[in-house]
N, C-alpha and C positions, 0 to 999 in steps of 0.2 A: 429769532427766526432760525429754523432748523438748518443745519449745514447743507443738506441736500437741496433744500429749496433756495438757499443762497446761490448755490452753483447753478440752479436752474435760471435764476434771474440774471446772473452774470453771463451765462451762455446765451440767453435770449437777447440781452443787450448787444453782445458781440454779433449775433446773427443779424439783428436789425441794422446795426451799423454797417456791416458788410453789404446788406441789401441795398441801402442807400448809396453806398460807394459804387457798387457794380452798376446800378441803374444810372447813376450820374455819369459814370465813365462811358456807358453806351450812348446816352443822349448827347453827350458833348463831342462824340466822334464826328469828324469831318471826313466824309468819304463819298466817292462817286457811286458806290453801291447802296443807294438809299433804300431800296426794297429789302436788300439783305439786312441792313441795319434795323429796319422795322420788324422783320421776322424775328431777329435775335432779341429785340426789345420786348416783343410779345412773349417770347419764351422765358425771358428773365422775369417778367411781371407775373407769369403763371407760377414760376418757382417761388418767387417772393411771397405771393399770395398763399401758396401751400405752406410755407414756413411760418408766416405770421399767424395764419389760422390755427395751425397745429401748436404753435408756441402758446397762444392764448388759452386754447383748450387744455394743454398740458399743465400750464401753471395753475389753472382753475382746479384741475383734477388733483394735483399734488398739494394744493392749499386748502381753500374753503370747502371744496366738495369732499375731500378726503376726511377732514375733521368732522364735517357734518355726518358723513356716512359712518364713521367710527363711533360717533356718539349715539347713533340710533341703530347701530349694527345692521345697516342697510347697504349691502354691496351692489345691488342691482343697478342703482343710478350711476355709480362711479364706473362700473363695468361698461354700461351703455355709453357713457361719455368717452371712455378710453377707445372703444371701438369706433365711435363717431370721429374722434381725432384722427385715427388711422385712415378711416374711409375718406375723409375730406382731403387729407394730405395726399393719399395715393391717387385720388381722382385728378387732382391738379398736377401731380407728378407725371401721370400718363399723358395729360394734355401737353405738359412741357416736353415730354419725349416726342410727341407727334410734331410739335412746332419746331423742335431742334432738328428733326428729320427734314422738315421743309427748308430749314436754314441750310442744311447740307445740299439739298437739291439746287437751291438758288446759288450757293457758293460754287458748285461744280458746273453750273450752266450760266455763264456770264450774261447771256442774252436775255435772261429772265429779269426784267426790270419793273414789273408791276404784277398785280394779282391776275389780271386777264391773261398775261403771258404765262403765268404759272399754271393756271387752269388749262389753257390751250396745250401746254406742254404735257400735262398729265393725260389729257384726252388723246393727243396725237401719239404719245408713246405707250398707250395702254396695250397690254398690261406692262407694268414696270415695277422695279424693286421697291420704290417708295410706297406704292399702294399695298404691296404685300407686307411691308414693314408696318404700315398703318393698320392693316388687318390684325396683325399680331398684337399691337398695342390696344386695339379695340377690344380684342378678346380679354386682355388683361384688365382693361377698365371695367368691362361687364363683370368679370370675376370679382373685382373689388367691391362692386355695388351689391353683389348677390351673396358673398361669403360672410358667414358669422364666425368670428374668432372666439376662442375660449380664454377668458381672463381669470387669472388666479392670484390671490394674495397669500403667499405661503405662511406668513406669521400674523395673520389677521387676528386681533383680539378685540372683543366688544369694549367699546369705550375709549379705544386708543388707535391711532393710525398704524398701518403696517410699516415696519422698519426694513423689511426685505424688498428687493426689487419686484415689480409686478411682472408676472410671466404671461406672455401672450402667445397662444399656440394657434396655428393655422392648419386646416386640413391638408393632407398630403397632395391632393390634386391641385390645390391652390398654390402650394409651393412650387410644383412642377410648372404651372403657368407662369409664375413670377420668374423662375429661372429661364424659361424659354424667352420671355420678353426681354430680360436683361441680356441674354445671349444674342438676340436679334439686334439690340442696340449696339452691343460691343462689336459685332461683326459688321453691321451696316455702315457705321461711321468710318472706320478705317478703310473698308473696301472701296467706298465711293471716293473718299478724299485721296487715298494713295493712287487709285486709278487716274484721278484728275492730275495728280503730280506727274505721273508717267506720260500722260498725253501732252501736257503743256511745258514740261521741263523748265520750271520757273527758277528764280534766283535762290541762293541758299537761305536768304532771309525768309522768303515765302515758304520754303520747305520747313524751316524751323517752326514758323508760326502755325503751319498746318498740323504738325505733330503736337503742338500745344493744344490745338483744338481737339484733336483725337484724345489726348490725355484728359482734357476737361470733360468731354462727353462720356468716355469709358469710365473715368473715375466716378462720375456722378451715378452712372448705372450700377456699378458694383457697390458703391456706397449705399444706395437705396436698398439693395438686396441684403447687405450686411446689417445696416442699422435698423431696418424696418421689419425684416422677416427672420433672419437667422439669430441675431443676438437676443431679441426679446423672448424667444422660445426656449424650450429645454434643450440642452442642459444648462445654458448660459444664464438666462433670466436677467439680462442686462439692458437697462433703458438708457441708451446713449444717444437719443435722438438730437438733443441740443448740440452735442459734439458733431453729430452727423450733419446738422444744418450748417454749422460753421465751415466744415470741410467742403460740403457741396457748393456753398456760395463761393468759397475760394476757388473751386474748380470752374465755376461759371465766370468768375473774375478772370481766370486764365484765358477762357474763350474770348471774353471782351477785349483783353489785351492783344490777343493774337490777330484780331481783325481790325486793329487800329489803322492798318494800311498805310497811313501817311507818315508813320513814325520815322522811317528811314529817309524821308524827304527833307525833314526840317534842317538837318545838318548840311545837306547838299545844295538846297535851293534857297539862297538868301538873296532876295531881290535888291539890286543896286545898279545904278547907271554906270556905264563904262566911263563916261565923261559928260560934262555939261557945257559944251562949247557955246559961245555967244553968237556965233554965226548962224545964219538960217540953214536948215537942213536941205540937202539936195533933193530928197524925195519926200513927197507928202502923200500919206495914205489916210483914208477915212478909218476911224476907229470903230470897233465892234464888228469887224468883218474878217473873213478868211479869204486869203488871196492864193490862187494857184498860179505860180510863176512858170510859164512854159519855156523850158530851156533844157538842153541835153545835160548840162552840168550846172551846179548851183552857184554860178559866178555872180549873176545879177542879184540873186536872193541874198547872198552874203554881203554884197555891196549895200543893198537897201538896209539890211539888218544892222550893219556896222554904222551906217550913217545915222540911224535913229538912236541907237544905244549910246552914241557919242554926243548926242544932243538932248540928253536928259531922260530918255526912255529906259526902262528897266527890262533887260532882255534875258531870255532863256534859249539856249541853243541845244537842240536835240539832233544829233547828226551821226552819220555812218563814218565820218572822218575821226581818227583818234584825236582826243583833246589837245595833246601837245602840238600836233600839226595845225590845228585850228588856231591855237595861240600864236604859233610862229607865222602863219600865213596872214592872219587878220588882226593880230595884236589885241585879242580879247583877253585881258588879264583879270578883270573883275567879274565878267559875265559868267554865270554858271553854265557849264557844258556837260550834257549827258551823252554818253557814247552808246549808240545803238549796237549791241553786240550780243551774240548768243553764246560765245565761248570766253570772252574776256572776263576777268574776275576782279577788276578794280572797283573801288567803292562808288565811283561815279558812272558805272555802267548800268544800262537799263535794257532788259531783254525785250525782244520783239514780240514775244508771246507769253501771256495773253495780252492783247492790245489795251486792256483796261489799265495796265500800268502806265501807259502813255497818257491816257485821259486823266489819271490820278495825278501825275506829275504836273501836267498843264493846269489843271484846276487848282491844285495847291499853290502854284506859282502866281497865277493871275489873281487869286483871291488875296494874296499878301502884297503884291506889288502895286505900283502906281505907274500909269502910262505904260503898261506892259506890252511887250512884243515877243512872240515866240516864233522861232524858226524850226520847222520840222523837216529836216533833210533826211530822206531815206524812205519815202512812201513805197517805192518799188520793193525795197527790202522787207518792209512790213507785210506787203501783200504776198511776197514769196514764202513767208513763214506763217501766214494765216490765210483764211479764205477771204475772198473779196467782200462778201456781205458783211463780215465782222469789221473790216477796215472801213467800209462805207458807213456803218453804224458809228464807228469811232469818230469819223470826220463830222458826222452830224452832231455828235455830242460835243466835240471840240468847237464847232461853229456856234452852238448855243452858249457854251462856256465863255468864249471871247465876246459874244454879243452882250451877255449879262454883265460882264466885267469891263466893258468898253475897252477891250484889248485888241491886239492885232495878231493874226496868225499867218505866217508865210510858209507855203508849201511848194518848193521847187519840184517840177515833174516833167518828165519826157513822155508825152502822150503815146509814143510808139510802144511803150511798155504795156499798154492796156489795149483791150479790144474797144472798138468804137462805142459799143453799147455801155461798157463799163465807164469810159470817159464821160459819156453823156450823163450817166447817173451821178458821177462824182462831182461834176461841175454845176449841177442843177442849182444848188443852194450856195455856191461859192463864186467869188469874183475872179475873173480870168485876167491875167496880165501877160502881155506880149512885150518883152523888153527890147526886141529887135525885129527887123523886117523878116529875117530868116526864121524866126520862131513860128510864124504863121504856117510855114511848110511842115511843121511837126504835127499840126492838128489833123484829125480825121477829115476827109473830104466833106462830109455832111456838116461838120462843125464849122468849116471855113465859110460855107454858104450862108449860114445864119449868124455868124459871129460879128459883133460890133466891137471893134478894137478899143481896148482901154489901156492907157499907158500910165506909168508912174510919173 
């Protein structure tokens, strides 16, 4: 087997191995952003399809097709196959670029949780930067399908394969279109993602992962221009596509790693009961429900929470109170505590914005724990750092999460912090608890008239 063909097979095997690795990593991700995950998976599948198809055609061209063409001195067939390999790969690459752009849209707009929401967003925000980006990619895709490249074998000899690299030359206008498409991708990804960072001010971990996504997307775009257009032409004449495949898959792997989302939670949220007392618990709550505890300060909520976690339940406390204070006041030494804070920088801090980080933490915990109970103390703080509709959506998601996992969610709340309409919307799907006679006075007047008191 010729040395160059051996390298082709080794590179192909490496690219295919990385393909399986990247796809498996994406499929196995556990994340609250299911639609985001699906869009990235489609993007990765398109890229893998581009790589696999091009590898198969490339190996055929460098192997049996090249020998047969050399024996008959027929270069037309192998030139056509070379152009076909480029065209198939470039088509799938542009489709990958379009879907990775959709991934950026979904990532920077957390409210987009399904296809309908995505299309409604595009119509509502028309015209928008993503549609302009898609237009440029569409022009590039049409150019790929219409352009004929010039293929040259510099040392072609009748009866024997060429030993020099194949030179593939493209028209000048085509190169301009490709550079424009790459520039659009290189500008669009950082612009949207960095703007999202500036608006949400997330944790350093999320900032790092966002820049990894930018590296993966921009590296892919530049790699495609380098390995598919510039190097194969004059004066280089280098066919390094297999190396390009491996590099590009590695970059997509970086993107997959960056959206793992739950990685930072594994160390912090280890479900375990505070104690397993043999006495009967003081409070009994139905599982699979979210309870809004009406009180000006979370005194009763912490009492219920401590009672259950010391009787075998595995608890998670998300609170505005510093963890050291919680431990001192309530004696919670084993229970994981996340501190809601925008400025603190401890490892067990969780920022109030975006609210999806709260949903992610709760889903992660209740999916691992048994007889889970979560105390979310600081709803007013979350509302002050986000808009009310996003917090309402968060509560709906949390309510479904605890229902599916047969868990309990406690939310202490002073209704006076909300407008009457907001409180009515909030408690529609949630169970209301009034721990004392005075708590009823905190409710809006309309709520008092229709409320049926439920006690623990």
